[in-house]
RORODREN-672123 format. One record per residue (C-alpha): residue in one letter; y, x, z. Coordinates in steps of 0.2 Angstrom, whole numbers, padded with zeros to 4 digits, always signed. Each point is the difference from the previous one (the first is absolute). Example, Ala and Ser with C-alpha at 12.3 -4.5 7.8 and 13.67 -1.06 7.14 Angstrom:
REM residues 2
a-0022+0062+0039 s+0017+0006-0003 
This chain:
REM residues 483
m+0105+0115-0094 a+0002-0016-0010 t-0001+0003-0019 a+0003-0014-0014 g-0015-0013-0003 m-0005+0000+0020 t-0002-0016+0006 e+0011-0004+0015 s-0016+0002+0011 a-0002+0018-0007 r+0018+0004+0003 i+0000-0006+0019 r-0016+0010+0002 s+0009+0015-0008 t+0014+0000+0015 l-0011-0001+0014 s-0006+0015+0010 h-0016-0007+0006 p-0014-0008-0012 i-0005-0019-0002 v-0017-0005+0007 d-0004-0018-0005 v-0014-0007+0012 d-0006-0015-0008 g+0000-0001-0021 h-0013-0009-0008 v-0011+0002-0013 v-0006-0017-0013 e-0018+0004-0002 l-0005-0001-0018 t-0015-0014+0002 p-0013+0008-0009 v+0003+0017+0007 i-0005-0008+0017 q-0015-0008-0008 e-0008+0017-0006 y+0004+0006+0020 v-0008-0017+0007 k-0014+0003-0012 q-0001+0018+0005 v-0003-0003+0016 g-0008-0017+0003 g-0009+0000-0017 g+0003-0013-0016 d-0005-0015+0010 m+0016+0000+0013 v+0014+0002-0013 e-0003-0019-0006 r-0002-0004+0020 y+0018+0010+0003 l+0007-0008-0016 d-0005-0019+0007 c+0005+0004+0019 a+0012-0010+0009 p+0014+0013+0005 i-0001+0008-0016 r-0001-0014-0013 d+0011-0012+0011 a+0012+0012+0007 y+0002+0012-0012 f-0005-0007-0017 q+0009-0016+0004 g-0015-0012+0002 n+0012-0008+0015 v+0014-0005-0011 a-0011-0006-0013 r-0006-0015+0011 s+0008-0016+0000 p+0011-0003+0013 e-0008-0016+0006 d-0016+0013+0001 r+0011+0015+0009 r+0008-0014+0012 d-0017-0009+0005 k-0006+0018+0005 w+0017+0005+0005 t-0004+0017-0009 t+0016+0012+0000 m+0007+0002-0017 a-0002+0017-0004 h+0012+0012-0010 w+0002-0003-0020 w+0009+0009-0012 s+0000+0014+0013 q+0000+0016-0011 p+0013+0011-0011 t+0006-0008-0015 d+0007+0016-0006 t-0013+0008-0010 l+0002+0017+0003 d+0001-0004+0019 l-0015-0010+0000 a-0012+0014-0009 t+0010+0013+0011 v-0008-0008+0016 g-0018-0001-0008 l+0001+0017-0007 p+0001+0013+0013 r+0004+0013-0015 l+0016-0007-0004 l+0006-0005+0017 n-0003+0019+0002 q+0013+0004-0014 r+0013-0016+0006 l+0000+0006+0020 e+0017+0012-0006 e+0007-0018-0007 f-0004-0008+0016 g+0008+0014+0011 v-0015+0001+0009 d-0010+0017+0003 f-0015-0007+0009 t-0009-0017+0000 t-0013-0009+0013 l-0008-0015-0013 y-0009-0014+0007 p-0009-0011-0008 s+0003-0017-0009 q-0016-0009-0005 g-0007+0011+0013 l+0008-0009+0013 f-0011-0014-0002 a-0016+0010+0003 p-0002+0000+0018 m+0003-0020-0002 i-0017-0001-0006 e-0012-0010+0009 d-0017+0005-0007 p-0001+0016+0012 e-0012+0008-0015 l+0014-0003-0015 r+0015+0004+0013 r-0009+0018+0003 v-0001+0003-0018 a+0016-0005-0004 c+0010+0008+0014 r-0009+0019-0005 a+0002-0006-0019 h+0019-0002+0002 n+0001+0018+0012 m-0011+0009-0013 y+0014-0005-0014 a+0014+0004+0013 a-0009+0018+0004 e-0004+0004-0020 l+0016-0007-0013 l+0012+0002+0015 g-0007+0017+0005 e+0004+0007-0017 f+0018+0005+0007 p-0001+0005+0018 d+0017+0008+0001 r+0009-0016-0004 m-0011-0015+0005 t-0015-0007+0010 g-0010-0015+0000 v-0006-0005+0017 a-0017-0011+0005 v-0001-0017+0003 i-0011-0004+0015 p-0006-0016+0006 m+0002-0005+0017 n-0015-0015+0004 t-0007+0013+0013 p+0006+0015+0007 q-0018+0009-0006 e+0002-0005-0018 a+0019+0007+0002 v-0006+0016+0007 e-0014+0003-0013 d+0012-0002-0015 l+0013+0009+0008 e-0010+0014+0002 y-0007-0003-0019 a+0017+0000-0008 v+0008+0016+0011 n-0016+0011+0001 e-0008-0005-0018 l+0014-0004-0011 g+0014+0011+0011 l+0013-0014+0001 k+0013+0004+0012 g+0008-0018+0003 a-0009-0018+0005 v+0007-0017+0000 f-0009-0012+0011 s-0004-0016-0004 g+0012-0014+0011 n-0011-0015-0005 v-0016-0003+0008 r-0004-0018+0003 r-0011-0004+0016 p-0008-0017+0005 i+0007-0009+0014 t-0015-0001+0013 r-0002-0017+0005 v+0004-0007-0016 q-0015+0011-0007 r-0011-0005+0012 e+0004-0020+0000 k+0006-0002-0017 p-0008+0013-0012 e+0004-0008-0014 a+0018+0001+0003 a+0001+0019+0005 e+0007+0005-0016 l+0014-0011+0000 a+0004+0005+0021 y+0002+0016+0002 r+0010+0015+0008 m+0007+0015-0008 e-0005+0018+0010 l+0012+0009+0009 f-0009+0016+0003 a+0005+0004+0015 l+0001-0017+0009 d-0011-0013+0004 g-0013+0006-0013 d-0018-0001-0002 y-0002+0021-0002 d+0008+0014+0009 y+0010+0011-0015 d+0003+0014+0011 p-0014+0011-0009 l+0012-0003-0015 w+0016+0004+0006 a-0009+0015+0007 k-0009+0005-0014 c+0018-0001-0012 v+0007+0014+0014 e-0016+0009-0003 l+0002+0000-0018 k+0018+0001+0001 v+0004-0015-0010 a+0015-0012+0002 a-0006-0019+0002 t+0013-0010-0013 f+0000-0018-0003 h+0005-0009-0014 g+0001-0019+0003 g-0008-0003+0019 i-0003-0018+0005 r+0006-0017-0004 a-0003-0014+0013 p-0009-0013-0010 g+0006-0016-0005 s+0018+0011-0002 h-0002+0000-0019 s+0005-0009-0014 p-0013-0008-0014 s+0016-0003-0012 n+0014+0013+0004 y-0003+0020-0004 v+0017+0005+0005 f+0000-0009+0016 n-0017+0008+0005 h+0007+0017-0004 v+0016+0001+0010 g-0003+0004+0016 g-0017+0001-0005 l-0006+0018+0002 m+0013+0002+0016 k-0009-0016+0009 g-0018+0013-0002 n+0008+0016+0004 h+0009-0009+0015 h-0018-0006+0006 l-0009+0016-0003 c+0011+0012+0008 k+0004-0013+0016 a-0020-0001+0002 l-0002+0021-0002 f+0016+0000+0014 m-0006-0013+0012 g-0020+0006-0002 g+0005+0017+0007 v-0006+0009-0017 t+0017+0009-0001 h-0002+0007+0019 r-0017+0005-0001 f+0001+0010-0019 p+0018+0006+0003 t+0001+0011-0014 l-0007-0013-0015 n+0013-0005-0012 f+0000-0018-0007 a+0010-0006-0015 f+0004-0020-0002 l+0005+0001-0020 e+0010-0011-0009 g+0007-0011+0013 g+0016+0009+0005 v+0006+0005+0017 g+0011-0015+0005 w-0015-0010+0008 a-0006+0017+0009 v+0019+0003+0007 q-0003-0017+0008 l-0017+0001+0006 f+0005+0016+0008 a+0014-0010+0011 d-0010-0013+0004 l-0014+0011+0006 m+0012+0009+0012 g+0009-0017+0004 h-0019-0007+0006 w-0003+0016+0007 e+0015+0000+0012 k-0003-0017+0004 r-0019+0000+0002 n-0007+0015+0005 s-0012+0004+0014 k+0013+0000+0013 a+0012-0012-0008 i-0013-0013-0004 h-0001-0004+0017 g+0018-0007+0002 l-0006-0014-0013 d-0014-0005+0016 p+0004-0017+0001 a-0004+0000+0019 l+0018+0009+0002 i+0007-0018-0002 d+0008-0007+0014 r-0010-0018-0002 d+0011-0006+0018 r+0016+0007-0010 f-0004-0007-0016 n-0004-0020+0005 e+0018+0002+0009 l+0009+0004-0014 v-0009-0014-0010 l+0005-0014+0014 e+0019+0008-0002 y+0003+0002-0017 g-0013-0010-0008 d+0004-0016-0009 e-0006-0016+0008 l-0016+0000-0013 t-0002+0018+0005 r+0000-0003+0018 t-0012-0015+0002 k-0012+0015-0007 a+0002+0011+0011 e-0017-0001+0010 d-0008+0002-0019 i+0009+0015-0004 r-0004+0009+0016 a-0018-0004-0002 v+0002+0009-0018 l+0008+0014+0008 d-0014+0001+0013 r-0014+0000-0013 d-0009+0017+0001 s+0006+0011-0013 p-0015+0007-0011 r+0001+0020-0004 p-0008+0011-0010 a-0013+0014+0005 e+0011+0012-0007 l+0020-0002+0004 d+0006+0015-0010 d-0002-0006-0018 f+0006+0018-0004 v-0012+0009+0011 a-0009+0006-0017 c+0012+0009-0004 g+0004+0013+0014 i+0019-0002+0001 d+0010+0002+0018 t+0017+0003-0008 r+0011-0006-0015 e-0001+0019-0006 d-0020-0005+0003 l+0002-0013-0014 r+0011+0007-0012 d-0014+0017+0001 r-0013-0014-0006 f+0010-0007-0013 v+0013+0010-0008 p-0009+0018-0006 t-0016-0009-0004 f+0003-0014-0013 f+0011+0002-0014 f+0005-0014-0012 g-0001+0001-0020 c+0015-0008-0007 e+0004-0002-0019 a+0019+0007-0008 d+0007-0015-0004 d-0001-0009+0020 p+0017+0003+0008 v-0007-0004+0018 n-0008+0018+0000 a+0016+0007+0007 v-0003-0008+0017 a-0012+0010+0004 f+0012+0013+0003 d+0009-0013+0011 r+0000+0009+0016 g+0013-0012+0008 v-0014-0014-0003 n-0017+0009+0001 p-0006+0001+0019 l+0006+0018+0008 g+0009+0003-0014 s-0016+0004-0011 t+0000+0001-0017 l-0015-0006-0010 q-0012+0009-0014 i+0004-0009-0015 v-0010+0010-0016 y+0005-0002-0020 g-0011-0009-0008 s+0003-0004-0019 d-0012-0014-0003 i-0002+0005-0019 g-0010-0011-0007 h+0003-0016+0006 w+0012-0015-0006 d+0013+0004+0011 v+0004+0016-0009 p+0005-0003-0017 v+0009+0017-0005 m-0011+0014+0009 s+0013+0012-0003 d+0012-0010+0010 v-0007+0001+0016 l+0007+0015+0008 k+0016-0004-0008 e-0001-0017+0013 a-0006+0009+0014 y+0013+0013+0000 e+0014-0016+0000 l-0002+0000+0017 v+0011+0015+0001 e+0012-0004-0014 h+0003-0016+0010 g+0001+0011+0019 a-0015-0012+0007 i-0008+0017+0002 d+0006+0020-0001 l-0009+0014-0009 d-0009+0006+0015 q-0007-0019+0002 f-0006+0000-0017 k-0008+0015+0000 q-0009-0007+0016 f-0004-0013-0010 t-0009+0007-0017 f-0005+0018+0007 d-0003+0001+0018 n-0007-0015+0004 p-0013+0001-0013 a-0004+0019+0003 r-0002-0005+0019 l-0010-0016-0004 h-0017+0013-0010 a+0006+0015+0004 g+0004-0003+0019 m-0020-0004+0002 n-0007+0012-0014 p+0013+0016-0003 e-0012+0003-0016 f+0004-0018-0006 f+0015+0008-0012 k-0008+0016-0003 g-0001+0005-0019 t+0012-0012-0004 r+0020+0001-0007 v+0005-0004+0017 e-0010+0010+0011 a+0012+0015+0005 a+0013-0013+0004 v-0013-0009+0012 d-0004+0016+0007 k+0018+0004+0003 f+0002-0017+0007 l-0016+0000+0011 a+0004+0018+0008 a+0018-0006+0005 e-0006-0017+0009 v-0011+0011+0011 
């Protein structure tokens, strides 16, 4: 029941019959506190190394922005974010102090939140293996201890480096078995050298690289990691993904940010699907956060369209051997202009060339797909898409007339509190609810967005994920109805 003094978000929550579960809020770590955890894990010498390493110095402490425009252009260095934290004093303190956040969640209309790091997202990008492991474990201890004080209302996630599957498995086991964390965010950014460049021009290897896809064309088999996620009942979530080298601007942050998360998520999701991971691990849930769902709708439709025309049977209909060369030559002579007719023999010679073919004709062979329904079942139940409140494109996830086979995609509510694009934290749920007020989605779809899908993402793998929280009874009821 609404009362005087309630925020609009709290008022909306009071009218709903279901909890609000936020799958992607953020803490803004207080650096002196993080330093103590780094010191605890790696010793005092590690603190200075941590503060001075490129991902933390350049991206988080805005060292990149402080460089001259000429220097950034010379190295084609990405213009990183700047002025990226809330400027409302109370809100900034809220995302740095878990006790204050716990006190204000009612004001936000949120019953339970999963909190991702801010500075910690850069820890897995540290190139020094020793420092990377120390930094990740320090941030994971921070998440377990500081956020663990209020397990009924919030939980932190572990940051997991992906440089090798062994490193990822070890850090995931430590985070879950030793620290008791229930969620994890996996790095979507690992640079690999291009073999020829490394062999022939080793001095240029740092400048010419490829991005790891974790499921396709990689140097390592990441199946042991996916198997470990299933064993430990942890959903694999990503927060940023892969960006194509050279596709960024050295001068304009907004250019880099607009669509940046979508592109990274698109690459990762596509690789996991085409690499057959969702076929081999059908119970493992993946979440791609902050990029919205528009790209996923397009990807789902693109995959279906490509499969229909290039599946293991249809591909044979594209064999150049089916072309009637004689008939084609007759048509050239009959309908070609004078120049074209004089080139008839040359055109015939081009058609008569042998057409190379790969050893495997079916690009979908790893996916185990025989029907359109198989493709849907490898994509729709497995993937979850983090959507922010003010994104009107969220509604397309429910458009059965657009999505293949009348499907709906699983969008999950991410508040993104703690970052610059949430200027007033208590307005987030209000903004999300505008989709209902504008008739873009109905109340049942809003429930799927803010409760059903968030519950399914984590509790669908680990029924104990929400045990002891304010939403435990509602989640248990939902899971029982799912059976």
